C-alpha positions as CSV (number, residue, x, y, z in Angstrom):
1,M,128.8,-37.5,106.5
2,T,125.6,-37.6,108.6
3,G,126.8,-34.6,110.6
4,R,127.4,-32.6,107.4
5,C,123.9,-33.5,106.1
6,R,122.3,-32.2,109.3
7,F,124.1,-28.9,108.9
8,A,122.9,-28.5,105.3
9,Y,119.8,-26.4,106.2
10,A,121.8,-24.3,108.7
11,Q,124.5,-23.7,106.1
12,A,122.0,-22.5,103.5
13,R,120.6,-20.0,106.0
14,L,124.0,-18.9,107.2
15,Q,125.3,-18.5,103.7
16,A,122.4,-16.2,102.8
17,R,122.9,-14.0,105.9
18,F,126.7,-14.0,105.4
19,A,126.2,-12.6,101.9
20,S,124.1,-9.8,103.3
21,L,126.7,-8.5,105.8
22,P,128.0,-5.0,105.0
23,S,131.1,-4.7,102.8
24,E,133.9,-2.3,103.3
25,A,132.4,-0.2,100.5
26,D,129.2,0.1,102.5
27,W,131.1,1.3,105.6
28,Q,133.1,3.8,103.5
29,R,129.9,5.2,101.9
30,L,128.3,5.8,105.3
31,S,131.4,7.4,106.8
32,A,130.6,10.6,104.9
33,A,127.5,11.2,107.0
34,R,128.4,13.5,109.9
35,T,125.2,13.5,111.9
36,L,123.2,10.7,113.5
37,S,120.1,11.5,111.4
38,G,122.2,11.5,108.2
39,Y,123.9,8.3,109.0
40,L,120.6,6.5,109.8
41,E,119.0,7.9,106.6
42,E,121.8,6.6,104.5
43,S,121.8,3.2,106.3
44,R,118.1,2.5,105.7
45,D,118.8,1.7,102.1
46,G,121.6,-0.9,102.3
47,A,123.2,-3.7,104.2
48,L,122.6,-2.1,107.6
49,K,118.9,-1.4,107.2
50,A,117.8,-4.3,109.5
51,W,120.1,-3.2,112.3
52,V,119.2,0.5,112.3
53,K,115.4,0.3,112.0
54,G,115.0,0.6,115.7
55,F,116.9,3.9,115.9
56,S,116.0,7.5,115.1
57,A,117.6,10.9,115.2
58,Q,116.3,11.2,118.8
59,S,118.0,8.0,120.0
60,D,120.5,8.8,122.7
61,S,123.7,6.9,123.7
62,H,121.7,4.6,126.1
63,D,119.2,3.7,123.3
64,I,122.2,2.8,121.1
65,E,124.0,0.7,123.7
66,R,120.8,-1.2,124.4
67,G,119.7,-1.6,120.8
68,I,123.1,-2.8,119.4
69,R,123.3,-5.5,122.1
70,G,119.7,-6.5,121.4
71,Q,120.5,-6.9,117.7
72,F,123.3,-9.4,118.5
73,T,121.1,-11.3,121.0
74,D,118.3,-11.6,118.4
75,C,120.8,-12.8,115.8
76,A,122.2,-15.5,118.1
77,E,118.7,-16.7,118.9
78,R,117.8,-16.9,115.2
79,T,121.0,-18.7,114.4
80,A,120.4,-21.2,117.2
81,A,117.0,-22.0,115.8
82,H,118.6,-23.1,112.5
83,V,121.4,-25.3,113.7
84,P,121.0,-29.0,114.6
85,E,119.6,-29.6,118.0
86,P,122.8,-30.9,119.6
87,W,124.6,-27.6,118.9
88,R,121.6,-25.3,119.8
89,D,122.6,-24.8,123.4
90,A,126.2,-23.8,122.6
91,V,125.0,-21.3,119.9
92,L,122.3,-19.9,122.1
93,W,124.9,-19.3,124.9
94,C,126.4,-16.7,122.6
95,R,123.5,-14.4,123.2
96,W,125.1,-13.4,126.5
97,L,128.4,-12.2,125.0
98,P,127.4,-8.5,124.7
99,L,126.6,-8.5,128.5
100,L,129.9,-9.9,129.8
101,G,131.1,-6.4,130.6
102,L,127.9,-5.7,132.5
103,F,128.3,-8.8,134.6
104,D,131.8,-7.8,135.6
105,H,130.4,-4.3,136.3
106,L,127.7,-5.7,138.6
107,Q,130.2,-7.9,140.4
108,R,132.1,-4.7,141.5
109,G,128.9,-3.5,143.1
110,A,128.6,-0.6,140.6
111,P,125.2,0.8,139.7
112,V,123.2,-0.5,136.8
113,P,124.0,1.6,133.7
114,R,121.1,3.5,132.2
115,W,121.1,1.5,129.0
116,A,120.8,-1.7,130.9
117,A,118.0,-0.4,133.0
118,R,116.0,0.2,129.8
119,D,116.5,-3.4,128.6
120,R,113.7,-5.8,129.5
121,R,115.9,-8.9,129.2
122,I,118.3,-7.4,131.8
123,A,115.5,-6.0,133.9
124,A,114.2,-9.6,134.4
125,L,117.6,-10.5,136.0
126,L,117.7,-7.6,138.5
127,G,115.8,-6.6,141.6
128,D,114.4,-3.1,142.2
129,D,117.7,-2.2,143.9
130,G,119.7,-3.2,140.9
131,D,121.2,-6.3,142.5
132,P,121.2,-9.5,140.5
133,L,118.3,-11.9,141.2
134,H,120.1,-15.2,141.7
135,D,117.0,-17.3,141.1
136,A,116.5,-15.6,137.7
137,L,120.1,-16.0,136.9
138,E,120.1,-19.7,137.9
139,R,117.1,-20.4,135.7
140,R,119.1,-19.1,132.7
141,G,122.3,-20.8,133.7
142,L,124.0,-17.4,134.3
143,T,125.3,-17.7,137.9
144,P,128.8,-18.7,136.7
145,L,129.1,-15.3,135.0
146,L,129.0,-13.6,138.5
147,D,131.8,-15.7,139.9
148,G,135.2,-14.2,138.8
149,D,136.0,-13.0,135.3
150,A,132.8,-13.2,133.2
151,G,134.7,-13.8,130.0
152,D,136.6,-16.8,131.4
153,A,133.4,-18.1,132.9
154,W,131.6,-17.7,129.6
155,Q,134.2,-19.7,127.7
156,R,134.1,-22.5,130.2
157,E,130.4,-22.8,130.0
158,W,130.4,-22.5,126.2
159,R,132.8,-25.5,125.9
160,R,130.7,-27.4,128.4
161,R,127.7,-27.1,126.0
162,W,129.5,-28.6,123.1
163,P,128.0,-32.0,122.1
164,R,129.9,-35.2,121.4
165,C,130.7,-35.2,117.7
166,S,133.5,-35.4,115.2
167,R,136.9,-34.4,116.5
168,A,137.6,-32.4,113.4
169,F,134.3,-30.4,114.0
170,L,135.3,-29.7,117.6
171,D,138.9,-28.7,116.6
172,A,137.4,-26.2,114.1
173,V,135.1,-24.7,116.7
174,E,138.0,-24.5,119.2
175,A,140.1,-22.7,116.6
176,V,137.4,-20.0,116.3
177,G,137.5,-19.5,120.0
178,E,141.3,-19.4,120.1
179,A,141.5,-16.9,117.3
180,C,139.1,-14.5,119.0
181,A,140.9,-14.9,122.4
182,A,144.2,-14.2,120.7
183,H,142.8,-11.2,119.0
184,L,141.4,-9.8,122.3
185,R,144.8,-10.2,123.9
186,Q,146.5,-8.4,121.1
187,F,143.8,-5.7,121.0
188,G,144.3,-5.1,124.7
189,R,148.0,-4.4,124.1
190,S,147.5,-2.2,121.0
191,S,147.2,1.6,120.7
192,G,144.0,3.2,119.7
193,D,145.4,3.8,116.2
194,D,145.9,0.1,115.7
195,A,142.6,-1.1,117.1
196,W,140.4,-0.9,114.0
197,A,143.2,-2.3,111.8
198,L,143.3,-5.3,114.0
199,R,139.5,-5.6,113.9
200,R,139.6,-5.5,110.1
201,A,142.3,-8.1,109.9
202,L,140.3,-10.5,112.1
203,R,137.2,-9.9,110.0
204,A,139.1,-10.7,106.8
205,D,140.5,-13.9,108.3
206,L,137.1,-15.0,109.6
207,R,135.4,-14.4,106.2
208,L,138.0,-16.8,104.7
209,Q,137.5,-19.3,107.5
210,F,133.7,-19.2,106.9
211,H,134.3,-20.5,103.4
212,L,136.7,-23.2,104.6
213,H,134.3,-24.7,107.1
214,P,131.0,-25.4,105.2
215,L,128.5,-27.8,106.8
216,Q,130.2,-27.6,110.2
217,P,129.2,-26.0,113.5
218,A,132.2,-23.7,113.3
219,A,130.4,-21.8,110.5
220,A,127.7,-20.7,113.0
221,F,130.3,-19.3,115.4
222,I,132.3,-17.6,112.7
223,F,129.2,-16.0,111.4
224,L,128.2,-14.7,114.9
225,T,131.7,-13.3,115.4
226,L,131.5,-11.5,112.1
227,V,128.1,-10.1,113.1
228,G,129.6,-9.0,116.5
229,L,132.4,-7.2,114.8
230,D,130.1,-5.4,112.4
231,L,127.7,-4.4,115.2
232,E,130.6,-3.1,117.2
233,R,131.6,-1.0,114.3
234,L,128.0,0.3,113.9
235,R,127.9,1.0,117.6
236,R,131.0,3.2,117.4
237,A,129.6,5.0,114.3
238,L,126.3,5.8,115.9
239,L,127.7,6.8,119.3
240,D,130.2,9.2,117.6
241,R,127.4,11.0,116.0
242,A,124.9,10.8,118.8
243,L,127.4,12.2,121.3
244,F,129.5,14.5,119.1
245,G,127.7,15.1,115.9
246,L,130.8,14.3,113.9
247,G,131.9,11.6,111.5
248,E,135.4,11.5,113.0
249,A,136.3,9.5,116.1
250,A,136.4,11.5,119.2
């Protein structure tokens, strides 16, 4: 019972932010906008307004890539500030999720993408030649992400950050991670036509799970996963319009 009481404040904050996430009706309304400027204008008076305020009709694809990742990082940091201290490190670790592809990219010796070069958080991890600064990575606990598959390394480090607590709480958090991993495996085998249907199915399941795990650490990770899915959808919508000026997928 004590653990549940400690999560009461976090749950109240999460519940309010969960209620403000965009609905399917919001996405359908915005889909009619065929230009970036039109999409942003329509978004500024609705559930997406906080996420699009940093963009303009002049934003290019690199601004969008950087900005969307920054929105998730900010959300993870705010969420970590609300959860009980024992779980803060595990929640804060989620802020690196949008950069896992970049870490794999850098391991292959590839050049730093332009969007990453514009990001001050990433710039602090790289030298002038674009190579990772191992001292900077080590201070943030990121060196494991440059040793093999970044996604696998991230999951190991995430679990290592879980505190000792109720077995039921840990099982619920584990279930969130397993659901996302299973989805990614299925997504990797799916065709492009099925991809967004799978995303919507995962989103619907997670929304249900959020209500089934009140006053538990799992609620924080479910919420962040929902935010990640919505930001991914927003990223696709903005990039389609920035690059092609069309509402349809290219």
